[in-house]
C-alpha positions in Angstrom: 150.2 22.9 25.5 149.9 21.8 29.1 149.4 24.6 31.6 152.0 25.2 34.3 151.4 23.7 37.7 149.2 25.9 39.9 151.0 28.0 42.5 151.4 25.9 45.6 150.9 28.0 48.7 153.9 28.3 50.9 153.6 27.4 54.7 153.8 31.2 55.4 151.0 31.9 53.0 148.9 29.1 54.6 149.6 30.6 58.0 148.4 34.0 57.0 145.3 32.8 55.1 144.1 30.5 57.8 144.9 32.6 60.9 144.1 36.1 59.8 140.7 35.0 58.4 140.0 33.6 61.9 140.6 37.0 63.3 138.3 38.7 60.8 135.7 36.0 61.6 135.9 36.8 65.3 135.1 40.5 64.7 132.1 39.6 62.4 130.6 36.8 64.6 127.6 37.4 66.7 128.2 38.4 70.3 128.8 41.4 72.5 131.6 43.9 71.7 133.3 42.8 75.0 133.2 39.2 74.0 134.7 39.9 70.6 137.4 42.1 72.1 138.4 39.4 74.5 138.6 36.8 71.8 140.4 39.1 69.4 143.0 39.9 72.0 143.7 36.3 72.7 143.9 35.8 68.9 146.4 38.6 68.5 148.6 37.5 71.4 148.8 34.0 69.9 149.4 35.3 66.3 151.7 38.3 66.6 155.0 38.9 68.3 153.9 42.1 70.0 157.0 42.2 72.2 159.3 42.1 69.1 157.2 44.8 67.4 157.3 47.0 70.5 161.1 46.6 70.9 161.5 47.5 67.2 159.4 50.6 67.4 161.4 51.8 70.4 164.5 51.9 68.2 167.9 52.6 69.7 166.4 53.8 73.0 165.7 50.1 73.8 169.4 49.6 74.4 169.6 52.2 77.2 166.2 51.5 78.8 166.1 49.7 82.2 164.4 46.3 82.1 161.5 47.6 84.3 160.9 50.6 82.0 161.1 48.4 78.9 158.6 46.0 80.3 156.2 48.8 81.1 156.6 50.2 77.6 156.0 46.8 76.1 152.8 46.5 78.2 151.6 49.9 77.1 152.5 49.1 73.4 150.5 45.9 73.6 147.4 47.8 74.8 147.8 50.4 72.2 148.2 47.7 69.5 145.0 46.0 70.7 143.1 49.3 70.4 144.5 50.1 66.9 144.1 46.7 65.4 140.5 46.3 66.9 139.6 49.8 65.5 141.1 49.1 62.0 139.8 45.5 61.6 136.3 46.4 62.8 136.0 48.4 59.5 136.5 45.2 57.5 133.4 43.3 58.6 132.2 40.9 56.0 135.4 40.9 53.9 137.5 37.9 53.2 141.3 37.6 53.0 142.9 36.3 49.9 146.7 35.6 49.8 148.1 36.8 46.5 151.8 35.7 46.9 154.9 35.9 49.1 158.6 36.5 49.1 161.1 34.6 51.2 163.5 37.3 52.5 165.4 34.7 54.6 164.5 31.1 55.6 162.8 32.6 58.8 161.5 35.9 57.3 158.7 36.0 54.7 156.6 38.8 53.3 153.1 37.6 52.5 150.9 39.8 50.3 147.1 39.7 50.6 144.0 41.6 49.6 140.7 42.0 51.5 137.8 41.2 49.3 134.6 43.1 50.1 131.5 41.4 48.7 129.7 44.8 48.9 132.4 46.8 47.2 131.2 49.3 44.5 132.0 48.3 40.9 135.6 49.2 40.1 136.6 49.7 43.7 140.1 48.2 44.4 140.5 45.7 47.2 142.6 46.8 50.2 146.1 45.4 50.1 147.5 44.2 53.4 151.0 42.7 53.7 152.2 40.6 56.6 155.8 40.1 57.7 156.1 36.6 59.0 159.0 35.4 61.2 159.9 31.9 62.2 159.5 28.4 60.7 156.5 26.2 59.9 154.7 25.4 63.2 156.4 28.4 64.9 155.4 31.4 62.8 154.4 34.8 64.2 153.4 38.1 62.6 156.1 40.7 63.1 154.6 43.6 61.1 151.5 44.5 59.1 151.5 47.0 56.2 148.1 48.3 55.1 147.9 50.0 51.7 151.6 50.6 51.7 151.7 52.1 55.2 154.1 50.1 57.4 152.7 50.4 60.9 155.9 49.4 62.8 158.1 51.8 60.8 155.5 54.6 61.2 155.3 54.1 64.9 159.1 53.9 65.2 159.5 57.3 63.4 156.7 58.7 65.7 158.2 57.4 68.9 161.8 58.5 67.9 160.4 62.0 67.3 158.6 62.0 70.7 161.7 60.8 72.6 163.9 63.4 71.0 161.5 66.1 72.2 161.2 64.6 75.7 164.9 64.0 76.7 164.7 60.3 75.6 162.4 59.6 78.6 160.8 56.2 77.8 158.5 56.6 80.9 156.9 59.7 79.2 156.5 57.7 76.0 154.8 54.9 77.9 152.4 57.4 79.6 151.8 58.9 76.2 151.0 55.5 74.7 148.5 54.7 77.5 146.7 58.0 76.7 146.8 57.2 72.9 145.2 53.8 73.6 142.4 55.4 75.5 141.8 58.0 72.8 141.7 55.3 70.1 139.2 53.3 72.1 137.0 56.3 72.8 137.0 57.9 69.4 138.8 55.7 67.0 141.5 58.3 66.5 144.5 56.2 65.5 147.0 58.9 66.3 145.6 59.0 69.8 147.1 62.5 70.2 
């Protein structure tokens, strides 16, 4: 009997496969740490909608925050995201990304599932699953969220930020200052909580 046609990659799957692998390649390429960080930051800015992610993590507080305070928070979140993503993805040097499927939630909202294949993994070691939430249309895609081994970074941060705001009189300026400290802590010690 003839076999079914091979799965044709969707545009969202192609976007993740091609672009995320470029990011991993930046981190494993020769060059100084500073050069890699500069290239990786440019890559992240072009690939992810960090403003959208920042606004999501702020939750309902976004609606009552002044434009100036919101912009300052978004800047601090972007620096924090750079620190977290650089720290996390540096651990995956030498691995390659393989797209395993996708789900179209809406015409402009896709969930693309992938695994990171480690050529040096021990026998029987499971590859790390990383899911990407993709917004937009072909030619205008951006990453709106990343879930690593079932941990949704945007939702986790939103819960964390909501708890912080409830303990600090919903003061977004204090949250912004806290995020700036977290980014420094992540860069100096790789502590992702940054607390």
